[in-house]
ZAZABA-336616 format. One record per residue (C-alpha): residue number from 1; residue in one letter; y, z, x. Coordinates in nm, 4 decimals. Layout:
// residues N
rec tordren: NUM, mike: a, v: Y, w: Z, u: X $
...
//
This chain:
// residues 330
rec tordren: 1, mike: m, v: -5.5490, w: 1.3411, u: 5.7779 $
rec tordren: 2, mike: h, v: -5.4001, w: 1.0263, u: 5.6249 $
rec tordren: 3, mike: d, v: -5.1147, w: 0.8335, u: 5.7788 $
rec tordren: 4, mike: t, v: -4.7947, w: 0.8100, u: 5.5830 $
rec tordren: 5, mike: p, v: -4.6414, w: 0.4600, u: 5.5530 $
rec tordren: 6, mike: a, v: -4.3185, w: 0.4182, u: 5.7404 $
rec tordren: 7, mike: d, v: -4.1242, w: 0.2916, u: 5.4380 $
rec tordren: 8, mike: a, v: -4.2382, w: 0.5656, u: 5.2054 $
rec tordren: 9, mike: k, v: -3.9604, w: 0.7811, u: 5.0516 $
rec tordren: 10, mike: p, v: -3.9838, w: 1.1547, u: 5.0113 $
rec tordren: 11, mike: t, v: -4.0747, w: 1.2732, u: 4.6675 $
rec tordren: 12, mike: e, v: -3.7608, w: 1.3484, u: 4.4567 $
rec tordren: 13, mike: e, v: -3.7363, w: 1.6669, u: 4.2617 $
rec tordren: 14, mike: v, v: -3.7386, w: 1.6137, u: 3.8855 $
rec tordren: 15, mike: a, v: -3.4438, w: 1.7707, u: 3.7062 $
rec tordren: 16, mike: p, v: -3.5336, w: 2.0056, u: 3.4253 $
rec tordren: 17, mike: a, v: -3.5164, w: 1.8507, u: 3.0809 $
rec tordren: 18, mike: a, v: -3.2094, w: 1.9183, u: 2.8751 $
rec tordren: 19, mike: g, v: -3.2553, w: 2.2293, u: 2.6728 $
rec tordren: 20, mike: a, v: -3.5270, w: 2.3683, u: 2.9015 $
rec tordren: 21, mike: g, v: -3.3425, w: 2.6442, u: 3.0773 $
rec tordren: 22, mike: g, v: -3.0199, w: 2.4405, u: 3.0710 $
rec tordren: 23, mike: k, v: -2.7345, w: 2.4375, u: 2.8239 $
rec tordren: 24, mike: k, v: -2.8474, w: 2.4734, u: 2.4662 $
rec tordren: 25, mike: v, v: -2.7989, w: 2.1629, u: 2.2560 $
rec tordren: 26, mike: e, v: -2.5991, w: 2.2465, u: 1.9438 $
rec tordren: 27, mike: g, v: -2.5552, w: 2.0369, u: 1.6342 $
rec tordren: 28, mike: r, v: -2.2151, w: 1.9424, u: 1.4969 $
rec tordren: 29, mike: s, v: -2.0994, w: 2.0033, u: 1.1442 $
rec tordren: 30, mike: l, v: -1.9447, w: 1.7334, u: 0.9272 $
rec tordren: 31, mike: t, v: -1.6059, w: 1.8974, u: 0.9792 $
rec tordren: 32, mike: q, v: -1.6411, w: 1.8759, u: 1.3575 $
rec tordren: 33, mike: i, v: -1.7486, w: 1.5118, u: 1.3389 $
rec tordren: 34, mike: a, v: -1.4523, w: 1.4265, u: 1.1142 $
rec tordren: 35, mike: w, v: -1.2105, w: 1.6112, u: 1.3439 $
rec tordren: 36, mike: n, v: -1.3420, w: 1.4251, u: 1.6506 $
rec tordren: 37, mike: r, v: -1.2941, w: 1.0939, u: 1.4714 $
rec tordren: 38, mike: l, v: -0.9436, w: 1.1902, u: 1.3634 $
rec tordren: 39, mike: k, v: -0.8480, w: 1.2932, u: 1.7176 $
rec tordren: 40, mike: r, v: -0.9401, w: 0.9482, u: 1.8455 $
rec tordren: 41, mike: d, v: -0.7069, w: 0.7856, u: 1.5923 $
rec tordren: 42, mike: k, v: -0.3719, w: 0.8324, u: 1.7674 $
rec tordren: 43, mike: v, v: -0.1730, w: 0.6648, u: 1.4896 $
rec tordren: 44, mike: a, v: -0.3144, w: 0.8945, u: 1.2228 $
rec tordren: 45, mike: l, v: -0.2646, w: 1.1943, u: 1.4495 $
rec tordren: 46, mike: a, v: 0.1010, w: 1.0997, u: 1.4966 $
rec tordren: 47, mike: g, v: 0.1365, w: 1.0738, u: 1.1194 $
rec tordren: 48, mike: g, v: -0.0213, w: 1.4159, u: 1.0750 $
rec tordren: 49, mike: i, v: 0.2107, w: 1.5738, u: 1.3318 $
rec tordren: 50, mike: t, v: 0.5092, w: 1.4184, u: 1.1542 $
rec tordren: 51, mike: v, v: 0.3881, w: 1.5578, u: 0.8223 $
rec tordren: 52, mike: v, v: 0.3565, w: 1.9063, u: 0.9720 $
rec tordren: 53, mike: l, v: 0.7088, w: 1.8815, u: 1.1162 $
rec tordren: 54, mike: l, v: 0.8482, w: 1.7738, u: 0.7780 $
rec tordren: 55, mike: v, v: 0.6806, w: 2.0673, u: 0.6067 $
rec tordren: 56, mike: l, v: 0.8197, w: 2.3076, u: 0.8666 $
rec tordren: 57, mike: i, v: 1.1678, w: 2.1592, u: 0.8231 $
rec tordren: 58, mike: a, v: 1.1444, w: 2.2089, u: 0.4463 $
rec tordren: 59, mike: v, v: 1.0202, w: 2.5666, u: 0.4807 $
rec tordren: 60, mike: f, v: 1.2781, w: 2.6707, u: 0.7398 $
rec tordren: 61, mike: a, v: 1.5674, w: 2.4653, u: 0.5998 $
rec tordren: 62, mike: p, v: 1.8105, w: 2.7611, u: 0.5716 $
rec tordren: 63, mike: l, v: 1.7462, w: 2.8624, u: 0.9338 $
rec tordren: 64, mike: i, v: 1.7806, w: 2.5067, u: 1.0642 $
rec tordren: 65, mike: v, v: 2.1053, w: 2.4478, u: 0.8740 $
rec tordren: 66, mike: s, v: 2.2519, w: 2.7783, u: 0.9894 $
rec tordren: 67, mike: v, v: 2.1992, w: 2.6718, u: 1.3514 $
rec tordren: 68, mike: l, v: 2.2630, w: 2.2968, u: 1.3463 $
rec tordren: 69, mike: g, v: 2.4651, w: 2.2308, u: 1.0335 $
rec tordren: 70, mike: h, v: 2.6824, w: 2.3634, u: 0.7532 $
rec tordren: 71, mike: p, v: 2.6044, w: 2.4803, u: 0.3987 $
rec tordren: 72, mike: p, v: 2.4900, w: 2.1693, u: 0.2050 $
rec tordren: 73, mike: n, v: 2.7349, w: 2.2103, u: -0.0835 $
rec tordren: 74, mike: d, v: 3.0483, w: 2.2930, u: 0.1160 $
rec tordren: 75, mike: f, v: 3.3294, w: 2.0361, u: 0.1131 $
rec tordren: 76, mike: h, v: 3.5025, w: 1.9428, u: 0.4373 $
rec tordren: 77, mike: q, v: 3.8036, w: 1.7412, u: 0.3322 $
rec tordren: 78, mike: e, v: 3.9515, w: 1.7653, u: 0.6799 $
rec tordren: 79, mike: k, v: 3.6785, w: 1.5266, u: 0.8003 $
rec tordren: 80, mike: l, v: 3.7925, w: 1.2548, u: 0.5583 $
rec tordren: 81, mike: d, v: 4.0742, w: 1.0050, u: 0.5878 $
rec tordren: 82, mike: p, v: 4.3400, w: 1.1105, u: 0.3323 $
rec tordren: 83, mike: l, v: 4.4045, w: 0.7479, u: 0.2310 $
rec tordren: 84, mike: t, v: 4.0504, w: 0.6119, u: 0.1956 $
rec tordren: 85, mike: n, v: 3.8448, w: 0.9330, u: 0.1570 $
rec tordren: 86, mike: l, v: 3.6046, w: 0.7896, u: 0.4156 $
rec tordren: 87, mike: p, v: 3.4795, w: 0.9902, u: 0.7140 $
rec tordren: 88, mike: t, v: 3.7009, w: 0.9757, u: 1.0194 $
rec tordren: 89, mike: g, v: 3.5466, w: 0.8583, u: 1.3421 $
rec tordren: 90, mike: s, v: 3.2591, w: 0.6176, u: 1.4005 $
rec tordren: 91, mike: f, v: 2.9180, w: 0.6023, u: 1.2344 $
rec tordren: 92, mike: g, v: 3.0198, w: 0.7986, u: 0.9276 $
rec tordren: 93, mike: g, v: 3.1790, w: 1.0857, u: 1.1199 $
rec tordren: 94, mike: v, v: 2.8775, w: 1.1630, u: 1.3402 $
rec tordren: 95, mike: s, v: 2.9611, w: 1.4295, u: 1.5970 $
rec tordren: 96, mike: s, v: 2.8132, w: 1.7328, u: 1.7689 $
rec tordren: 97, mike: d, v: 2.9131, w: 1.9493, u: 1.4704 $
rec tordren: 98, mike: y, v: 2.7993, w: 1.6972, u: 1.2080 $
rec tordren: 99, mike: l, v: 2.4820, w: 1.5370, u: 1.3400 $
rec tordren: 100, mike: f, v: 2.4548, w: 1.2803, u: 1.0594 $
rec tordren: 101, mike: g, v: 2.8222, w: 1.2690, u: 0.9684 $
rec tordren: 102, mike: v, v: 2.9758, w: 1.3662, u: 0.6334 $
rec tordren: 103, mike: e, v: 2.9679, w: 1.2186, u: 0.2841 $
rec tordren: 104, mike: p, v: 3.2476, w: 0.9858, u: 0.1746 $
rec tordren: 105, mike: n, v: 3.4773, w: 1.1282, u: -0.0963 $
rec tordren: 106, mike: k, v: 3.3259, w: 1.4784, u: -0.0705 $
rec tordren: 107, mike: g, v: 3.2890, w: 1.5593, u: 0.2974 $
rec tordren: 108, mike: r, v: 2.9569, w: 1.7430, u: 0.2669 $
rec tordren: 109, mike: d, v: 2.7317, w: 1.7663, u: 0.5723 $
rec tordren: 110, mike: v, v: 2.4751, w: 1.4837, u: 0.5495 $
rec tordren: 111, mike: f, v: 2.2338, w: 1.6512, u: 0.7932 $
rec tordren: 112, mike: s, v: 2.2208, w: 1.9698, u: 0.5865 $
rec tordren: 113, mike: r, v: 2.1641, w: 1.7764, u: 0.2655 $
rec tordren: 114, mike: i, v: 1.8847, w: 1.5735, u: 0.4272 $
rec tordren: 115, mike: v, v: 1.7133, w: 1.8952, u: 0.5380 $
rec tordren: 116, mike: y, v: 1.7504, w: 2.0625, u: 0.1989 $
rec tordren: 117, mike: g, v: 1.6465, w: 1.7397, u: 0.0256 $
rec tordren: 118, mike: a, v: 1.3116, w: 1.7677, u: 0.2035 $
rec tordren: 119, mike: r, v: 1.2457, w: 2.0897, u: 0.0113 $
rec tordren: 120, mike: i, v: 1.2872, w: 1.9159, u: -0.3258 $
rec tordren: 121, mike: s, v: 1.0904, w: 1.6026, u: -0.2376 $
rec tordren: 122, mike: l, v: 0.7978, w: 1.7802, u: -0.0735 $
rec tordren: 123, mike: l, v: 0.7874, w: 2.0578, u: -0.3338 $
rec tordren: 124, mike: v, v: 0.7681, w: 1.8124, u: -0.6226 $
rec tordren: 125, mike: a, v: 0.5217, w: 1.5884, u: -0.4375 $
rec tordren: 126, mike: f, v: 0.2807, w: 1.8670, u: -0.3386 $
rec tordren: 127, mike: l, v: 0.2859, w: 2.0515, u: -0.6718 $
rec tordren: 128, mike: a, v: 0.2461, w: 1.7294, u: -0.8713 $
rec tordren: 129, mike: a, v: -0.0465, w: 1.6325, u: -0.6469 $
rec tordren: 130, mike: i, v: -0.2099, w: 1.9711, u: -0.7117 $
rec tordren: 131, mike: v, v: -0.1739, w: 1.9254, u: -1.0887 $
rec tordren: 132, mike: a, v: -0.3184, w: 1.5734, u: -1.0659 $
rec tordren: 133, mike: v, v: -0.6079, w: 1.6817, u: -0.8426 $
rec tordren: 134, mike: v, v: -0.7070, w: 1.9729, u: -1.0662 $
rec tordren: 135, mike: l, v: -0.6977, w: 1.7698, u: -1.3874 $
rec tordren: 136, mike: g, v: -0.8468, w: 1.4573, u: -1.2332 $
rec tordren: 137, mike: t, v: -1.1322, w: 1.6448, u: -1.0674 $
rec tordren: 138, mike: l, v: -1.2153, w: 1.8424, u: -1.3810 $
rec tordren: 139, mike: f, v: -1.2152, w: 1.5512, u: -1.6251 $
rec tordren: 140, mike: g, v: -1.3611, w: 1.3045, u: -1.3745 $
rec tordren: 141, mike: i, v: -1.6621, w: 1.5179, u: -1.2882 $
rec tordren: 142, mike: i, v: -1.7266, w: 1.5980, u: -1.6548 $
rec tordren: 143, mike: a, v: -1.7076, w: 1.2314, u: -1.7555 $
rec tordren: 144, mike: g, v: -1.9324, w: 1.1173, u: -1.4714 $
rec tordren: 145, mike: y, v: -2.1976, w: 1.3848, u: -1.5180 $
rec tordren: 146, mike: f, v: -2.2338, w: 1.3966, u: -1.8958 $
rec tordren: 147, mike: g, v: -2.1769, w: 1.0267, u: -1.9684 $
rec tordren: 148, mike: g, v: -2.2191, w: 0.8992, u: -2.3236 $
rec tordren: 149, mike: w, v: -1.9416, w: 0.9669, u: -2.5733 $
rec tordren: 150, mike: v, v: -1.7824, w: 1.2254, u: -2.3413 $
rec tordren: 151, mike: d, v: -1.7426, w: 0.9637, u: -2.0694 $
rec tordren: 152, mike: a, v: -1.6140, w: 0.7058, u: -2.3196 $
rec tordren: 153, mike: l, v: -1.3552, w: 0.9445, u: -2.4643 $
rec tordren: 154, mike: i, v: -1.2198, w: 1.0604, u: -2.1278 $
rec tordren: 155, mike: s, v: -1.2155, w: 0.7042, u: -1.9945 $
rec tordren: 156, mike: r, v: -1.0110, w: 0.5828, u: -2.2928 $
rec tordren: 157, mike: v, v: -0.7636, w: 0.8676, u: -2.2455 $
rec tordren: 158, mike: m, v: -0.7263, w: 0.7679, u: -1.8803 $
rec tordren: 159, mike: d, v: -0.6657, w: 0.4057, u: -1.9816 $
rec tordren: 160, mike: v, v: -0.3908, w: 0.5114, u: -2.2236 $
rec tordren: 161, mike: l, v: -0.2165, w: 0.7303, u: -1.9656 $
rec tordren: 162, mike: l, v: -0.2354, w: 0.4597, u: -1.6987 $
rec tordren: 163, mike: s, v: -0.0598, w: 0.2144, u: -1.9311 $
rec tordren: 164, mike: f, v: 0.2115, w: 0.4611, u: -2.0370 $
rec tordren: 165, mike: p, v: 0.5667, w: 0.4007, u: -1.9047 $
rec tordren: 166, mike: q, v: 0.6008, w: 0.7134, u: -1.6914 $
rec tordren: 167, mike: l, v: 0.9590, w: 0.6633, u: -1.5716 $
rec tordren: 168, mike: l, v: 1.0927, w: 0.5960, u: -1.9201 $
rec tordren: 169, mike: f, v: 0.9142, w: 0.9017, u: -2.0584 $
rec tordren: 170, mike: i, v: 1.0622, w: 1.1315, u: -1.7938 $
rec tordren: 171, mike: i, v: 1.4119, w: 0.9928, u: -1.8454 $
rec tordren: 172, mike: s, v: 1.3819, w: 1.0447, u: -2.2225 $
rec tordren: 173, mike: l, v: 1.2393, w: 1.3939, u: -2.1774 $
rec tordren: 174, mike: v, v: 1.5135, w: 1.5026, u: -1.9381 $
rec tordren: 175, mike: s, v: 1.7846, w: 1.3789, u: -2.1736 $
rec tordren: 176, mike: v, v: 1.6667, w: 1.5957, u: -2.4654 $
rec tordren: 177, mike: l, v: 1.5612, w: 1.9163, u: -2.2895 $
rec tordren: 178, mike: p, v: 1.8171, w: 2.1989, u: -2.2602 $
rec tordren: 179, mike: d, v: 1.9377, w: 2.3367, u: -1.9293 $
rec tordren: 180, mike: d, v: 1.7327, w: 2.6536, u: -1.9787 $
rec tordren: 181, mike: f, v: 1.3692, w: 2.6185, u: -2.0801 $
rec tordren: 182, mike: l, v: 1.0741, w: 2.8625, u: -2.0669 $
rec tordren: 183, mike: g, v: 1.2774, w: 3.1111, u: -1.8648 $
rec tordren: 184, mike: l, v: 1.3877, w: 2.8490, u: -1.6116 $
rec tordren: 185, mike: e, v: 1.7422, w: 2.7321, u: -1.5534 $
rec tordren: 186, mike: g, v: 1.9206, w: 2.4411, u: -1.3888 $
rec tordren: 187, mike: t, v: 1.7306, w: 2.2834, u: -1.1001 $
rec tordren: 188, mike: s, v: 1.4144, w: 2.4817, u: -1.1750 $
rec tordren: 189, mike: v, v: 1.3871, w: 2.3136, u: -1.5165 $
rec tordren: 190, mike: r, v: 1.4136, w: 1.9662, u: -1.3647 $
rec tordren: 191, mike: v, v: 1.1636, w: 2.0462, u: -1.0888 $
rec tordren: 192, mike: a, v: 0.9139, w: 2.1869, u: -1.3414 $
rec tordren: 193, mike: i, v: 0.9480, w: 1.8773, u: -1.5610 $
rec tordren: 194, mike: l, v: 0.9011, w: 1.6429, u: -1.2654 $
rec tordren: 195, mike: v, v: 0.5940, w: 1.8313, u: -1.1429 $
rec tordren: 196, mike: l, v: 0.4255, w: 1.8468, u: -1.4836 $
rec tordren: 197, mike: v, v: 0.4984, w: 1.4895, u: -1.5892 $
rec tordren: 198, mike: i, v: 0.4209, w: 1.3247, u: -1.2537 $
rec tordren: 199, mike: g, v: 0.1048, w: 1.5320, u: -1.2189 $
rec tordren: 200, mike: f, v: -0.0036, w: 1.4695, u: -1.5784 $
rec tordren: 201, mike: f, v: 0.0369, w: 1.0934, u: -1.5531 $
rec tordren: 202, mike: g, v: -0.1154, w: 1.0888, u: -1.2042 $
rec tordren: 203, mike: w, v: -0.4497, w: 1.2546, u: -1.2737 $
rec tordren: 204, mike: p, v: -0.6208, w: 0.9439, u: -1.4208 $
rec tordren: 205, mike: y, v: -0.6022, w: 0.7740, u: -1.0789 $
rec tordren: 206, mike: i, v: -0.8010, w: 1.0463, u: -0.9075 $
rec tordren: 207, mike: g, v: -1.0086, w: 1.0971, u: -1.2238 $
rec tordren: 208, mike: r, v: -1.1459, w: 0.7457, u: -1.1917 $
rec tordren: 209, mike: i, v: -1.2400, w: 0.8027, u: -0.8276 $
rec tordren: 210, mike: v, v: -1.4167, w: 1.1304, u: -0.9073 $
rec tordren: 211, mike: r, v: -1.5944, w: 0.9800, u: -1.2093 $
rec tordren: 212, mike: g, v: -1.7308, w: 0.6899, u: -1.0052 $
rec tordren: 213, mike: q, v: -1.8523, w: 0.9188, u: -0.7265 $
rec tordren: 214, mike: t, v: -2.0129, w: 1.1556, u: -0.9772 $
rec tordren: 215, mike: l, v: -2.2042, w: 0.8701, u: -1.1438 $
rec tordren: 216, mike: s, v: -2.3670, w: 0.8044, u: -0.8072 $
rec tordren: 217, mike: l, v: -2.4189, w: 1.1652, u: -0.6991 $
rec tordren: 218, mike: r, v: -2.5815, w: 1.2817, u: -1.0231 $
rec tordren: 219, mike: e, v: -2.8879, w: 1.0679, u: -0.9432 $
rec tordren: 220, mike: r, v: -2.9451, w: 1.2257, u: -0.6011 $
rec tordren: 221, mike: e, v: -3.2535, w: 1.4285, u: -0.5195 $
rec tordren: 222, mike: y, v: -3.0726, w: 1.7583, u: -0.4689 $
rec tordren: 223, mike: v, v: -2.9339, w: 1.7403, u: -0.8237 $
rec tordren: 224, mike: e, v: -3.2827, w: 1.6839, u: -0.9631 $
rec tordren: 225, mike: a, v: -3.4099, w: 1.9703, u: -0.7477 $
rec tordren: 226, mike: a, v: -3.1392, w: 2.2008, u: -0.8833 $
rec tordren: 227, mike: k, v: -3.2373, w: 2.1071, u: -1.2393 $
rec tordren: 228, mike: s, v: -3.6049, w: 2.1720, u: -1.1709 $
rec tordren: 229, mike: l, v: -3.5179, w: 2.5155, u: -1.0322 $
rec tordren: 230, mike: g, v: -3.3378, w: 2.6070, u: -1.3530 $
rec tordren: 231, mike: g, v: -2.9802, w: 2.5420, u: -1.2438 $
rec tordren: 232, mike: g, v: -2.7382, w: 2.5229, u: -1.5349 $
rec tordren: 233, mike: r, v: -2.4722, w: 2.2601, u: -1.5913 $
rec tordren: 234, mike: r, v: -2.1967, w: 2.4768, u: -1.4471 $
rec tordren: 235, mike: h, v: -2.4015, w: 2.5390, u: -1.1326 $
rec tordren: 236, mike: i, v: -2.4745, w: 2.1698, u: -1.0852 $
rec tordren: 237, mike: l, v: -2.1151, w: 2.0639, u: -1.1490 $
rec tordren: 238, mike: f, v: -1.9378, w: 2.3151, u: -0.9269 $
rec tordren: 239, mike: r, v: -2.2036, w: 2.4150, u: -0.6727 $
rec tordren: 240, mike: e, v: -2.3904, w: 2.0893, u: -0.6176 $
rec tordren: 241, mike: l, v: -2.1589, w: 1.7996, u: -0.7065 $
rec tordren: 242, mike: l, v: -1.8106, w: 1.9343, u: -0.6329 $
rec tordren: 243, mike: p, v: -1.8711, w: 2.0162, u: -0.2616 $
rec tordren: 244, mike: n, v: -1.9799, w: 1.6560, u: -0.2084 $
rec tordren: 245, mike: l, v: -1.6575, w: 1.5315, u: -0.3710 $
rec tordren: 246, mike: v, v: -1.4231, w: 1.7234, u: -0.1416 $
rec tordren: 247, mike: a, v: -1.3840, w: 1.4346, u: 0.1052 $
rec tordren: 248, mike: p, v: -1.2711, w: 1.1623, u: -0.1421 $
rec tordren: 249, mike: i, v: -1.0548, w: 1.4122, u: -0.3308 $
rec tordren: 250, mike: t, v: -0.8808, w: 1.5226, u: -0.0097 $
rec tordren: 251, mike: v, v: -0.8194, w: 1.1663, u: 0.1014 $
rec tordren: 252, mike: y, v: -0.6809, w: 1.0511, u: -0.2313 $
rec tordren: 253, mike: a, v: -0.4605, w: 1.3600, u: -0.2640 $
rec tordren: 254, mike: t, v: -0.3121, w: 1.2831, u: 0.0776 $
rec tordren: 255, mike: l, v: -0.2389, w: 0.9263, u: -0.0315 $
rec tordren: 256, mike: m, v: -0.0977, w: 1.0448, u: -0.3654 $
rec tordren: 257, mike: i, v: 0.1740, w: 1.2615, u: -0.2082 $
rec tordren: 258, mike: p, v: 0.3843, w: 0.9693, u: -0.0725 $
rec tordren: 259, mike: t, v: 0.3672, w: 0.8024, u: -0.4137 $
rec tordren: 260, mike: n, v: 0.5008, w: 1.1223, u: -0.5689 $
rec tordren: 261, mike: i, v: 0.7826, w: 1.1329, u: -0.3115 $
rec tordren: 262, mike: l, v: 0.8861, w: 0.7800, u: -0.4050 $
rec tordren: 263, mike: t, v: 0.8665, w: 0.8629, u: -0.7764 $
rec tordren: 264, mike: e, v: 1.0879, w: 1.1697, u: -0.7342 $
rec tordren: 265, mike: a, v: 1.3371, w: 0.9707, u: -0.5268 $
rec tordren: 266, mike: a, v: 1.3460, w: 0.6949, u: -0.7883 $
rec tordren: 267, mike: l, v: 1.4044, w: 0.9436, u: -1.0700 $
rec tordren: 268, mike: s, v: 1.6806, w: 1.1200, u: -0.8781 $
rec tordren: 269, mike: f, v: 1.8345, w: 0.7816, u: -0.8016 $
rec tordren: 270, mike: l, v: 1.8371, w: 0.7048, u: -1.1765 $
rec tordren: 271, mike: g, v: 1.9879, w: 1.0446, u: -1.2586 $
rec tordren: 272, mike: a, v: 1.6703, w: 1.1932, u: -1.4093 $
rec tordren: 273, mike: g, v: 1.5824, w: 1.4108, u: -1.1105 $
rec tordren: 274, mike: v, v: 1.7349, w: 1.7364, u: -0.9951 $
rec tordren: 275, mike: k, v: 2.0889, w: 1.8042, u: -1.1110 $
rec tordren: 276, mike: p, v: 2.3865, w: 1.7846, u: -0.8717 $
rec tordren: 277, mike: p, v: 2.4934, w: 1.9442, u: -0.6468 $
rec tordren: 278, mike: t, v: 2.1320, w: 2.0163, u: -0.5459 $
rec tordren: 279, mike: a, v: 2.0445, w: 1.7956, u: -0.2478 $
rec tordren: 280, mike: s, v: 1.7935, w: 1.5178, u: -0.3115 $
rec tordren: 281, mike: w, v: 1.7174, w: 1.2065, u: -0.1077 $
rec tordren: 282, mike: g, v: 1.7223, w: 0.9851, u: -0.4164 $
rec tordren: 283, mike: g, v: 2.0471, w: 1.1412, u: -0.5343 $
rec tordren: 284, mike: m, v: 2.2052, w: 1.0767, u: -0.1949 $
rec tordren: 285, mike: l, v: 2.1098, w: 0.7092, u: -0.2191 $
rec tordren: 286, mike: r, v: 2.2674, w: 0.6938, u: -0.5637 $
rec tordren: 287, mike: d, v: 2.5918, w: 0.8449, u: -0.4334 $
rec tordren: 288, mike: a, v: 2.5879, w: 0.6040, u: -0.1389 $
rec tordren: 289, mike: l, v: 2.6130, w: 0.3049, u: -0.3742 $
rec tordren: 290, mike: e, v: 2.9752, w: 0.3936, u: -0.4418 $
rec tordren: 291, mike: t, v: 3.0870, w: 0.3419, u: -0.0819 $
rec tordren: 292, mike: y, v: 2.8100, w: 0.1458, u: 0.0919 $
rec tordren: 293, mike: e, v: 3.0399, w: -0.1549, u: 0.1442 $
rec tordren: 294, mike: h, v: 3.2857, w: 0.0566, u: 0.3441 $
rec tordren: 295, mike: d, v: 3.0509, w: 0.3148, u: 0.4982 $
rec tordren: 296, mike: p, v: 2.6824, w: 0.2080, u: 0.5022 $
rec tordren: 297, mike: m, v: 2.5753, w: 0.4981, u: 0.7246 $
rec tordren: 298, mike: f, v: 2.5636, w: 0.7308, u: 0.4250 $
rec tordren: 299, mike: m, v: 2.2835, w: 0.5111, u: 0.2839 $
rec tordren: 300, mike: v, v: 2.0972, w: 0.4737, u: 0.6123 $
rec tordren: 301, mike: f, v: 2.0059, w: 0.8377, u: 0.6731 $
rec tordren: 302, mike: p, v: 1.8377, w: 0.9214, u: 0.3374 $
rec tordren: 303, mike: g, v: 1.6748, w: 0.5763, u: 0.3272 $
rec tordren: 304, mike: v, v: 1.5253, w: 0.6100, u: 0.6746 $
rec tordren: 305, mike: t, v: 1.4131, w: 0.9655, u: 0.5973 $
rec tordren: 306, mike: i, v: 1.2228, w: 0.8506, u: 0.2882 $
rec tordren: 307, mike: f, v: 1.0694, w: 0.5636, u: 0.4850 $
rec tordren: 308, mike: i, v: 0.9500, w: 0.7861, u: 0.7717 $
rec tordren: 309, mike: t, v: 0.8102, w: 1.0488, u: 0.5338 $
rec tordren: 310, mike: v, v: 0.6138, w: 0.8019, u: 0.3221 $
rec tordren: 311, mike: l, v: 0.4900, w: 0.6144, u: 0.6298 $
rec tordren: 312, mike: a, v: 0.3698, w: 0.9374, u: 0.7954 $
rec tordren: 313, mike: f, v: 0.1725, w: 1.0426, u: 0.4883 $
rec tordren: 314, mike: n, v: 0.0193, w: 0.6962, u: 0.4508 $
rec tordren: 315, mike: l, v: -0.0858, w: 0.6771, u: 0.8159 $
rec tordren: 316, mike: f, v: -0.2352, w: 1.0245, u: 0.8044 $
rec tordren: 317, mike: g, v: -0.4123, w: 0.9500, u: 0.4762 $
rec tordren: 318, mike: d, v: -0.5644, w: 0.6283, u: 0.6113 $
rec tordren: 319, mike: g, v: -0.6841, w: 0.8063, u: 0.9242 $
rec tordren: 320, mike: l, v: -0.8263, w: 1.0913, u: 0.7207 $
rec tordren: 321, mike: r, v: -1.0132, w: 0.8453, u: 0.5011 $
rec tordren: 322, mike: d, v: -1.1720, w: 0.6819, u: 0.8095 $
rec tordren: 323, mike: a, v: -1.2576, w: 1.0212, u: 0.9601 $
rec tordren: 324, mike: l, v: -1.4271, w: 1.1519, u: 0.6476 $
rec tordren: 325, mike: d, v: -1.6172, w: 0.8286, u: 0.5797 $
rec tordren: 326, mike: p, v: -1.9788, w: 0.8944, u: 0.6828 $
rec tordren: 327, mike: k, v: -2.0268, w: 0.5217, u: 0.7467 $
rec tordren: 328, mike: g, v: -1.7149, w: 0.4953, u: 0.9631 $
rec tordren: 329, mike: t, v: -1.7513, w: 0.3413, u: 1.3044 $
rec tordren: 330, mike: r, v: -1.4749, w: 0.5330, u: 1.4780 $
//
């Protein structure tokens, strides 16, 4: 029998290795990795929450106005000074009944028009982005994959469209089109024109991104493997290349929406957007020029709304770009 040293420690039990009878180790998908990165970016998450709130406000505008405001096109002359036609009270007539006050000269509820203006701005921005994404993805992936004269032709078309004066074209087009066109009337005609023209002139931006990514992806091993297995061009384009382009397309589409919002606001400000009395943020800024020296609050609310909306989309787009970047460090 051997003596045990006094300073010897009892043998410790060895914990079972991870995965051996313990909790099963599971891999994470690219979507889960991107979501975890996005959750750690508090600024981008705040931008995303703001975007969701803006969309909900636009969707439920009639309900919100019925509870907190008044019909956007109703005149409330009793809220105006009979001598100056300016809102009575302080801060443009802000009160519990009129959260953002009333318009000078007309007396319409500013809060209600801001809420309804979100419908126009977001509708035009989202639909124009969809048009641009569809066209840009289609032509970009074709140009990048086939190359040669196809790539040269599509690239020259993109160069021409990028150098075209978009604002002047829309203003000229609006001035010659009738009030009813292709079964649409009034505001619907203007919205359709804005969506088609902004989307048509916007697709070259995303087309260039998709083309550049496709030039790199077409040399990858999985594309060569698909060719060797007899995969046709359609299969390679839409089953092999397109899924790997979803991340840059999503990011650029998110960053394109605020640009479309600013374009719609600028066109409405110049009188080429939706027709009055339909509420529009750009149109409200145009009307505010008449009385901004006497009542600047009418300009503050639509201006701040545009600023917050564009900032939220930009912050969310930047965070989404970092989250979907496979080489990101966050």
